N, C-alpha and C positions, 0 to 999 in steps of 0.2 A: 529510646532516645528520637524525637520527631528530627527529620532529616532536614528541615527549615530552622531547629535550634542548636544542631550538631556541629562542630568543626569550624572552620573559617567559614565566615560570610561570603557570599558570592560575590565578584566584582563585576559589573560590566562596563568596558570601556564605552565612552563617549558615543562612537560609532556605532556601537551594537554589533562591530564586527570581530569582536575577538583578537585586536592588534596584540603581537608580542608572542603570540604564539608560534611552534612551528607549521612552516609551508604543508609538510605532511603530517595529517593525523595519526598523532600515536596510539590513539584507543582504536579497540575494537569490540568483543564483548563483555569486558570487564566496566565494574560500576565509575561513572565520570563522579569524583567527589565534587563538593559544593562549592571550593577556590575556583575551581576549573570550568564554573557553570560560565554563561554568557550568551548574549545575545537578547533579541527585543521577542515577545510573544507575537507581534505583527507579521514577523517573518515568516512564519506558518502559512501567511495567505499566500505570498507567492511561489515558496515551495509547492503548495498542492494546485494552485491556479495552473502552472506553467507543467506540472506533473499528469495532468489529468486535460490541458487543453492541445491536443494532438491528433496526427491525422487519424490514427487506431479508434479514438474516440468518436471520429466523424462517423466511420463507418457503424458505430453501433448506434448512433440515431437514426438510422436510414432503413431499419428493420420494418419499424409500423407500416412506412410506406410501401416497402415492396411486400408486404401481406396482404396490402387491399387496404389500409387504412387512410384516411385523407389526412391533409397536411394540418389542420388545424388540432384535431384530436390526437395525432401523432406527437406533435410539438407538447400539447398538454401531457401526455403520458411520460415524456421525457422530463420534462420540470418537476413532475410529482414522482415519477421511479428515482430520479436522480436525488430528489430532496430526502426519500425514505432511506435510499442506500447509505449516504452520507452520513445519518444520523449515527450509524455503530463505527465505521474508521474513525468519526471525529472524538468518540467516547475512548477509542483505543489512543488517538494520538496524545491525550492528556494523563497517559500513564508514564510517559518520558519524562516529565520534569519532575513529576512526584517519585518514579524509582532511580532515574539517572543510568537505565539499562536497555539495550535494544528489544526491538519487539517479540520478537519468539524467543527468548531466552526467561521472557517472564512465563512462559507455559510451565516452567517446572514446578511452581506449588501446585497446580493444579491436575497435572499427569505424572509427575515425579520427574527423577533426573534422568532414567534411561525412558522412562514413558511417554516423553515428550516428543522422542525421535519420531515418533507415529506423526504428527504434524509438521515436524521438520523435514522432514522428506517429500511429502506434499508442496512444502514451502520451496523448498530447493528445485523441485519439477517446475513450479510454477515460473519461478525466477529465470530458469535458464528457457525454458518454453516461450515466454513473454518477449524475451530478448531474443533468441532465433526469429520468429512473428515479425518482431519491428525491422529485424537485419533483412528479413526479404520484403518488407513492404518500403523500406527506404531503396532497396535496390531495384524494385520496379518503378518506383518515383522517379529517381536518377535515371534509367535507361528511358525512360516516359522524356524526362526533361533535357537530357546531353546524351544519351545514348553511353552513359557509363558501363562498362563489365559490371556484372552482378558480384564477381569475387572483389574487386575493387571496393564496393558499397560496402559488403559484408565484411571484410577485413578493417576499412578506414572507420565503420561507425563503432566496434568493436573496441581499436586501438584507442580512439577519441574517448568513449565512455570509460574506459578504464583507466585510462591516465587522470580523468576528474575525478573518478571513484578513489584513485590513490590519494590525491591531495585531500580529499576527503569532505566533511562534515561544513566547514567554511566557505570553501569554493561553490559546493552543492548549493548552499543558499545565495549567494552572492550570485550566480549565474541564474538561478531560477528568478531573482528580482530584476534584472535586465530581460530575461525572455517575457517576463510576464507584463513589462511595460510595452514591448514590441508588439505581444500578439493582443494585448487590451487594445492598443491604437488601430491595427488592422481590422480588427472586428468591430470597433465600433463605427470605423468607414463602410464596412460591408453592411452591418446592420442598417445603419440609418439611409444607406444607398440603396438595400434591397426594399426597405418601406415605402421609401420614396416613389421608386421605380414601378411598385405593384403589381409584379408581373405573374399573379396567381388567377387561376379561375376560380370563379364563384361556388364550385364543386368544392375545390379544394379547402375553401375557406368556410364550409356548411357545418355548423355545430349541430343542423339536422341529420348530417350523415355520420353519425356514431356507430362504430361497428364492434361490439367486446371485444371478438379474439384477439386482433392486432392490437388493439390498445392493452390489452393485459399482458400481450407478448412483449410488447415495447416497454412498458411499466416496469415488469419482471427484470426484462433485460437491462434496464437501467439501473435499476437497484441492485442488481448482482454483481452489474460492473464496479458501481461506486464501493460498494462492499469489499469487493477484492482489494481495496487499496489499504484493506485491515491489518495485513500482514507486515507492512511499510511503516505506518506512521509513527511509531514510538522512537522510529532510529533518527529521526529528523527534528525530535524534540526533547532528546534526553539531556542535551546540554545547556537547555534553559532552567534557570533555578527555579525550584519548588513554589516560589512566592508569587508565581504568576498566579498559580490559582486552576483551577479544574474550567472553571466557567470561559475564562478569558481564551484559555489554551484550545476548549472545544469548540468555541465561534469561531477563531481564526481559521482554521482546521476546516470548520464545517463551510465557511463563506467560502473560502479559496478552492476547496475541492467540488462544490456544488456549483458554485459560479463557472470557474473555468471547464466544468464538466459538461453542464447543462448547455452552455453557451456553443459548446463547441460540438455537441451532440445535434444542436438544432439547425448547425450549418449543414450537417448530414441531412437533416429531415428537408431541409429546403431544397438540397441539391438534389436528392432522390424526389421531391415533389416537381420539380421543374423538368428535370431529365430521367426518368423512371427507368429508362433503357441502357442507359452509359453504364460505365465501367465508375469505379469509387473517384480515380483522378480526375477521370474525363468531365463526370459531373460537377466537381469540385471547380473547376477551371471555367468549365462552361457559366457556374452559377454567380462566378465572379467578373466573369465578363458580362452579366447582365447590367454592371454599372458601366462599365467601360472598357473598352478592348485592352488586354494586357492586365487589367488586374485580379484576373483568374489565377493566372500562374506567381502572383505576388500571394495569394491568399494561400495557394497550394503549398509553397517555401514555407509561409510563415507557419503553417500548420505541421510542416515537417521538422523544422528546428526543435520544438520540444521535445521531439523523439528521442533525442541527443540526451535533453534532460531524465526523459525516463529510462533509457537504457543507462546511465549513471546511476539512477535510485535502482534497476533492478540488479546491477554488478556490487553495487556496494549492502544493500540488503543481502542477497544472496552470498556473499561471502562473511558476512555475521553470522548466517545462517549455515553455511559450511562449519564454520571455527566451530559454533555450539555442538553442530551433531557431531564431530571430531571430540569435542571437548565431554561429549556425553559416554562414547566408546572408550577414550583414554585419557586421562587428564592433560591438558595443554596449557600453557604458560601463553597469553595473547601477546603478541609485540607485533610490530608494523610491518617485519618480515613475513609472519605466517599472513597477515592480511593481504598482504599485495601478492601472496603464492595462491590464495583461494581465490583471488580477482582472475589470475592467470588459468586456472582450471576452469574457473566458469566460462571465462572468454574462449576458452578452445573447444568445451563441451557444445556452446551456442551456434559458435562459428560451423563447426562440423555438422550441427544438425541443419543449417541454414543452407550449406552447399551439397547438404543431401538430401534436401525437399525436391518435393515435385511440385507439379500443377494441382496435386488434389490435397497437397499439404495444407493450406490455408483452411478448407474444409474440415480436414480430418483433425486439425489444431484446434480448432471453434468446437468442434464434438467435446475434444480434450479437455478444453477449459472450462466444457459445462460440468464435468465430473469433480474437477477439481473445487470449482465452486460450493457442489453437494458437500464435498469434504471439507470444505472451509466454514460451512455454515455451524457447526455444532460448536466446532473451535470458538469461534465469534462467541457464540451465546455462553457459555462455560467460563469464557477469560473473563469476559465482562462481570457476567453475575459473581464471579469469584471476588472480584475487584472491588465493586463497588455497593454490594449487598452482603456476601458471605465475610471475607476479613477484612474489608474496607480500606484496602489500601494498607493493610498493616502485613509486611515481609520483611523476613532477614534476608538481605542481599547476599551474607556471607554464607548462608546457609542453602541459598538457591546454586551457589558453586560447591556445594559440601556434596561429595555421593555419596556420603552415611549419614548425611544430615535429617532435618526433621519432618523434610518434603519426602523421604524414602525414594528410592530406586523407581517404583511402580506405584502410581496412583489410582487405586479400584474405584475411587469417586469419580474424575474426571475421564478416567476410560469408559466405564459403564455410561455414562451420560454421553459421550460421543458416539460410543456404539448405537446405542436406544435412537438417538436422535437424526442419524445417519439413517438407520434400517426404516425410520419412520417417514423420511423423505421418497422412499424409492417409489411407492404406489403412483407418487406425482410426477416422477422423473419424466423427462423427454430428452433423448438423445438420438439427433438424426432421426432415422424412421421408427426407433424405439421409444414407445411411449405408455405409461404406466395406465392404470385404468381411472385413477384420481384426474391425472393429463388427460385425458380424452373427455371426462365429465366436465372440464372448466373450457372447452374446445381451443386444446392443446396449448395453455398458457402454463408456462413454468412458474409453479406457485408455492415449488418446494421452501422455498425460505421462510414461506408465514409457518411451515409445518414444522421444519428442523427446527427455528430459532424458540419457540416455546417449550416444546418437548425437551431439547436438550437443557434448557437453562431449569425447566421444572424438576426432570430427574435430577440434577446436578444439587438443587437446592433439598429434595429430599435425601440425597445420598448423604448432604453435609450436618445434617440434623444431630447426628452424634459426635460430631466435633467439638472438641472445648477450647472456644477460641481465648476462653479467660487465661487457660493452663499456656495457649499457643504464644500468646502476645508477651506472657512474663516470658518464655522461652527465647523469644524474638528478641527481649530488651536485654536479656543477660548474653546472647549471641553477639549483639553488634554493638554493647557496652563501648566506646571509646575509640571506634573503629575509624571514626571519620579522621580522626587525627592520628592513629597510627597508621593510617593508610597514606596519608600525604608524607608523613616521614619514611615510608617507605618506597614510596616512587620515586622520590628525592635520591633515597639510597640507588634506588636502581638504575640511574645514570641515562637510560635511555629514553625513560619515560612511558615506559609502556605500559605504567598505571598498574602492576601485578602487583598485590600483595603479599605479605610474608609468610602468612598463616595459612594452614591447610594444604600444604599440597600446592601453594601457588594459587590460590583462592584468591581473587581480585578482590579489593576491598570494597567494604560495605558501610552500610547506614541505611537505618530503618526510615520507610517513607509512606507516612498516611497519608491517605487521599484527603483534599479540603473540600 
């Protein structure tokens, strides 16, 4: 049965905000029934604009200039690289409305009930590491502006982001909309002002000054940075009704992430081009002051505020991934209390890392994130190919939560494709001073994603040739028949609104969701 045809039709309140629901989100890794779906598809734009338009993104746009590229070609690389990488994360976002599930739990059909732990551990490391990185960035900025002790910034940032994550999905969407309006207003002022002031030299704008190596490095850095959001996106689209369709959810996500990410990276490009010897914070302030004195601090503060948004996304998505990991080891019933507990664990871990960091942490962590990018590239290819090409969105939600279900505990197809894809990338890898022969051949540019994506996808397609999809779809229909209605009744009987289903040892309710 198709999700759009099963159970109670979704009702969207007039304001699109889902009035009448609990203040604290009650669901976590469990399926969102159609009757609880709400919101408007355009709300994906501000979530990913605000999630991408922040200080850490500014640093990403300064890399090409630092390597010797001129401003105009670095800017072109930022725009094109961002456009390429965002393509993949936006396709992941469309899975949310169709399946009604968080992003990472959707990996079970490709890797198995236990095998999915492989990518979940990497995802958890990414969530915690990024949060610690942002805590340090916030602390450095607040120390620069107000002399605030680092410990106060670390803890304050974690507490605020965790509180927002506890309240959950709806408040994340509302806060993102307000942040987006504010950031766009300031970025428009800066962009118009810097074009009018025209503080650039002729060499910085010379299209004849193309240098291949820094262009490629900037292009693929921007692309990988944007693609790294793939582990997040369905978490923030899963409450939308499936009737929004694939095309609209793709484009609202794509435009929000690409415009927000590329625009903020270009701030970094301009700041680095004008003040190449200055530190990140100082260069942003100086670039803003090119318009008029004092605007630089405003620009910096507005780029810091969305770090709270991305901190919330990190904690929220990390808690869902931690619960999914726990569920693979030992079956759990998802409840609000467990989600809050997972958030607190992640908050303690990231804060401990931030307190234990030294001056070399940011550099070492950058290398570590490069490795994580290598680890996520095969997953992206496998997950998308399975959803759009192999199974075409036909999954049993109940079987995803069944440890002895049709998807198995370990799936050799996904694990084989992942391993081959990852190994194929290593000759082209570049991590700090370590450089593979393929990377040296292209002048130090990291083109691993161009290798890993097609290899992983190709191997997975070959491995799935023997998959009897007709029989599997029949089994999916049988497993999920009538479960939308049964799940709503079980949710009402639970009383606490945790959304758990009554069948299969507490497996969450389900409904089959084909792609459109």
